[in-house]
N, C-alpha and C positions, 0 to 999 in steps of 0.2 A: 443096612442099619438106617440109612436115610429114609427109606420107605416106611420102616417101622416108626421112625420119629414123626413123619408126616401123618401116619395113621393115628398115632396117639394124640397128636394135636387136633386132628379133625374130630375125633370122638370126644375129646375133652371140651372142645368148643361147642359141640352139639349139646353135651350135658349142661354146660354153663348157660346156654341160651334158654333152656327150659327153666332154669332157676332165675334168670333175669326177668322173664316176663311178669310173673306175679309181683315181684318186688317193684318193678318200674310202674306197673299199674297202681299198686298200693301207694307209692310215693306221689304219683300224680293226683290220686284222689285225696291224699293228705293235704296237698297244696291246692285242692279244689280246682283242678285242671282237667281237661279232656284226657283220658288215659292214652290216647294216641300221641299226645305231646311227650309223655314219658317214654313210649316205645320208640318214637322218632329220635329222641335225645339219646336213648340207649344205643340205637343202631349207629348214629353218627359218631358219638363220642367213643364207643367201644371200638369201632372199626378204625377210626383215625389214630387213636392212641396205640392200638395194636400195631398198625403199620409203621408209624413214625416215632412213637414214644421211646423213652429211655429205659423201659423195663419190660422186656418180653415175658409173657406169662401172667402179667398183672391185668386184671379186668376192670374197666371203668364203665360207668353208665350213669343213669339218672339216680342219684344217691339220695337216701332219706335225710342225711344230715343237711344237705343243701335245700331239700324240699321244705323242711321245717322253718328254715330261715326266711323264706319268701311268702309264707302263708298270709301274713298281714298285708303285704304289698298287693297280692292278687285280690284279696277281699276288698281293699280300699280303691284300687285303681284298675284292676282287670289284667287279663293275660297278656295284652300287648305291652304293657309296662314291664311285665316279667321278661318278655323276649328282649327288650332293650336292656334290662338289667343283666341278662345272660351275656349279651354282647359286651357290655362294659366290664363285667366280671372277667370275661375271657381276655380282654385287653390287659387287665391288671395282672392276670396269671402270666401272660406272655412277657410283660415287663419284668415281673419277678424272676422269670427264668433267664431273660436276656441280661439282667443285672447280676446273674450268677449267685442268687440268694438261696438256692437250694441247699447249699452247704450249711445253712443255719439249722438244718435238721440234726446236725451233730450236737446241738445244744440240748437235745432231748435226752435225759438220762435213761439208763436201762430200766430202773423201777417204773418210770413213767410209761415206757413202752409196754411193760408187763400189765400195768393198770389199764392202758388203752386197749390191749388185746382182750383182757378179761371183761372190761366194761362192754365192749362191742359184742363179745360172745353172749353176754347176758341180754343185751338189747336185741340181738338176732333171735334168741330163744323167746323172749317176751313178745316180740312182734308177731310171732306165729300164733299166739293165743287168740288173736283177733279172728282167725279162721275157725275157731270153735264157737263162733256166735252166728246166729241167724237173725239179721236185722239188729234189734236192740237187746235181744235175749240170748242167753247161753244155750248151747245145744243140751239136750237131755234125752234120757231114755234110749231107744234104739238108735237114733241118729248119732248120739254121743258115742255109744259103744262101737258103732260101725266106724266112725271117724278115728277113734282110738285104735281099733283093730287094724285099720289100713295104715295108720302112722307107724304102729309097731311092726307091721309086716315090711313096710318100706325100710325102716331102720335095720331090721334083721337081715334083709337082703344086702344092704350096704355094708354091714359088718361081716357077714358070713361069706359072701361071694368071693372076696379075695383069697379065702382059704382053698377054694376050688380052682379058680382061674383068675389071671390078671390081664387077660387079653382084651377085655372091655371094661370101661369104667363102671364100677358097681352102682353108682348113682344113676347112670343112664339106664341100666338094666332094671333098677328098682322103679324108676318113673314110668318106663314103658310097660314093664310087667304088671305093675299094680293098675295102671291105666287100662291095659288090655283085659285084666281080670274084672274090673268094674264094668267095663262095656259088655263083655260076654255074659256076665251074671246079672246085668241090669240092676246093679246095686244103687239105691237112692242116696247119693252123697253129693256134696258140693263139688263143682268143677270150676275150672278157670273161667268158663263162660259166665258163671254166676257173678264174677267180679265186674266184668265189663265185656262189651263186644269189641274185639280187637281188629276186626276187618277194616281195611282202609286202602287208600291209594298211596302213590309215591309222595314223599314230602315235597312241598313246593317252595321255591325261593320267594321271599317277600320281606321287605323292610318292615319293622314294627310300625303299626299305624298309630303314631303318637306325635304330638307337637315337639319338634326338635329345637328346644330352647333351654335356657338356663334353669327355668322353673322345673322342667322335666328332669334335668340333670340333678337338681337338688333333691328330687324325690327318689330317683333310682340309685344315686351314688352311695348312700349308706348301706343299702341292701347289697349292692354290687361288691363293695369292699368286704363286707361280712361274708358274702357267698364265696368270694375268691379266697379269703383267709381260711375258711372252713374247708373248702375243697382242696387247697394246697396242703393244708395240714394233714388231712386224712390221706391224701395221695402219697405224701412223702413218708408218712408213718407206715402205710401199707407197702410202699416200695422197700423200706428197710426190712420189714418182715419177710417180704418175698426174697430179698437178698439172702437172709438167714436160712430160709427153707431150701432155696436152690443152691446155696453156697456159691453164688456168683455175684457180680457187681453191676448195679444199674447206674443210670446217669440222671441224677435229680433235676439238673437244670434243663436238660433236653425234655424230660417228662413234663416239667412245668410249662415250657413253651408249647409243646404239642397239646397238652390239656387245654391251655388257653385258646389255641387255634381251633380245637375241636368244639369248645363251648361257643366260640364265635360262629362257627358253621352251624351248630345246633340252633342258635338263636335266629340265624338267617333263614333256616328251613323249618321254623315252627316247633322246635324241640325244647325240652327242659334243659337246665344246666346240670352238670354232673361232675363226678370225680371218681377216684378209685373206690371200688366196693370190696371190702375185705371178705365178706361171705362168699361172693361169686369168685373172687380170686382164690380162696381156699378150695372151692369146688374144682376150679380149673386145675390147680396144682395137684390136688389129690387124685384127679382123674388122669394125670399124666401130661397135662398141658405145660409146655416149657418154652415153645417158640411163638413167634408172632402170629403164625397161622391159627393158633387156637383162639386168640382174641378176634381175629378177622372172621373166622367161621361163626363165632358167637354173635358178633354184630350183624353179619349178613343174614344169619338165620332169623334174627328178630324181624328184619325187613320182609323175609319170605313168609314168616308167620302172618304178618299184617296183610301182605298182598295176596297170598295164595292158600295158606295152610290154616287160616283162622278156624274153619269148621272142625278140623282135627285137633288143633291145639286147645280149643275151648272145651274139649271133652276130657282133658287131663284132670284127674281128681286132685283137689287141693291137698288132700291127705298125703299124697305121694310127695308133693313139693314140701309140705310141712315136715314130713319125716326126714327128708334130705337136709333141710335147714336145721333141724334139731341135731343131726349128726355133725353138721358144719359147726354149730355152736359148741358142741362138746369137743370137737377137735381143735377149734380155735382157742378155747380157754386154756391158759397156761397153768395146767394143774401143778406143774413143778413149783410154781410160785407159792402155792399153799404149803408145800413141804419145807420151803426155805424161810418162811416167815419168822420162825423162831430162831433161825441161824444168822440172818442178816441183821445189820444195825437197825434199831427200832425206828430211826428216822426213815430208812429206806422202806421198811414194812409199812410205815404210815403213808408214804407216797403211793405205794402200790394200792393200798386200801382206799385212799382218798380219791385217786384218779378213777378207780373202778366204780366207786359209788357215785361220783360226780358225773361220770359218763352216762350212767344209767338214769339219773334223775334230772340232768340238765342237757348238756350237749358236749360233743367231743372237744370243741375248741376251748370251752371253759375248763373242762377237766384237764386237758394237757397244759394249758397256761397255769392253772393252779398247781399242778404237779411240778412244773418247772420252777415256779416261785418257791414252793416248799423246799425242793431240792437245792435251789440256789441259796436260800437262807441257811439251810443246814450246812452247805459247803462253806459259806462265809463264817458261820459260827465255829466250825471245826478248824478252819484256817486261823481264825483269830485266837483260838485257844492254844495253838501250837507255837505262837510267838513267845520267845523267852530270851533272857540275857545272862551272860557270864560277866562278872566284874571282879577286878582286883586292883590293889594299889601298886603302882610302879615304883622302882627304886628312887626316882626323883621326886616322889611324893604326889605325883598326879594319879588320877584314877582312869582305868581303861574299862569301857563297856564293849562287849562283843554281843551284838544282837543276831538272833537266828529266827528265820521265818519270813512271813510276808506282811508288809505294812500296807494297809488299805483301810477303807472306811470302817470296817468292823473291828480292826485291831489297833486303831489309833489311840484309843483310851488305854488299853493294856500296855501299849508301847510307852506312853508317857508315865505310866505307873511303875515302870522298871527303874526309874531314876530317882535318886535321893538328892534333889537339888540343894536343899538346906544343909545336908550333912556332907556333901562332897567337897573336895579341896578346890583351890582356885583354878586349877587346870584339869580339864576333863576331856578324854578322847573317846569318840564313838567310832568303833570299827564296824563298817557296813559290808564287810566281805561276804557275809552269809545272810544279808538282809535284802529283800527285793522291794522296790517301790512300785506300786501299781497304779495309783490314781492321785487326784488332787488332794484327797484327804491325807494321804501319806506326806505330801509336801507341806500341807498345813500343820501336820503334827510335828514335823522336823522344825518348822519355823517357830511354832509355839515353844518347843523345847529350847531352842536357841535363845528366845526372848526371856524365858524363865531364868536361864543361867546368866544372861546379861543383866537382868533386873537384880539378881543376887550378887552382882559384881564379879562374876566368874566367866571363864572363857571355855567354850565348847568347840572342839576340833573334830571334824568329820573326815574319816579316811576310808579308802578302798570302795568308793562308790563306782558302780558300773557306768559305762558310757551313757546308757539310756537314762539312768538316774540323774547323771550330771546335766543332761540336756533338759530333763523335766524341771530340775531345780533352777537352771539358768533361765529357762523360759518364764518361770514364776518369780524370778528376781530374788532367790534365796541363796545366800552365801553358804558354801559347804566346806571351806578349808580354814 
């Protein structure tokens, strides 16, 4: 059983490495960097996070979400400033993990997760369309038909092979099979070598060649913070998704620390920054990769491609890699979310749709933050609507109010509207047995209510406060009896 597991991890890692190469090259080109910087970053980050991270089976590398963040920095200041930014971003990630802030991912609602997955699936699919261009023009005629045919063949192999055998990852068979067919038949189609020459040497240790002063810090700090936040967010969301798929539990804080350390190492050895990559993670998982070995193999293979295997790897047709990524996009998209749109509350459906659209047209961090804000506002609105009061006159002529719900900033006005200050008797009792005080707005609302009764010459008595509520009121100087 152990040998079978090791074999599955090795094959999954090999498959993932083929999918990592074009993505890392493309992201490096997006950031206007030498493609080798993307490959070195992928090797270092993928290997270290696989060895020491908190989520076996998850694949990290030079990610597009982080490449987009630093384009302006590279254009204005050059690659050396990028390397310094990667170092600082890595330190921020390490601090985030050491402070045990990984648990904040629990604040991301499930509809936001669905929108995140759907948005990235669409982004993965759309990013493959760039391979249907030759320079500035779209492919046409025979070149287009050949590209489409090879993509379709690759996808057919990935879908159909599991019906015959599951001993090897279908994506690996598709990539190697289509690549061999193109080579034997001499088909004129774009290959990995058309993107860039990936041959190179070992990454060399070197501190970024920049002036180490406050002015430099002022330049790189905003980019480093944004890079760290985007990387952590995508990593933690991918970790959650991996947990669901594997039905196991990862360790977010450990992953954050390791990711930060890996980025620091990448910056010191001339590599791009990176984080978890959902597309490559899905390829690894669907190929059977579950252990740390799969990520290590993927990372080490990237280095071997650069050092020794570049002539062979550069012959892989882009159509094969595009076909695999189209399958990944289809498998990543949460199709079940479309079926439940009419069944879930409209606010949740809005969150799923909004996060999906914003992810496609802007970036992941903006989309998730917008989704959390929408979900939080919806939650606050629903909680505010659930606050209500029971009231009746007692035998002694006083009036008793029993409040139910949560008192906080969104429900303070509905809370005050429950009381008839002008029409109530001189003695009024507020029973808070079923009322929770959450924030300072709740304290202010109770203080306002007491002042209204006092101004009307009436006395408000408050009963059955929880110990936490008493402490809040005492700290704010509000009498409650």
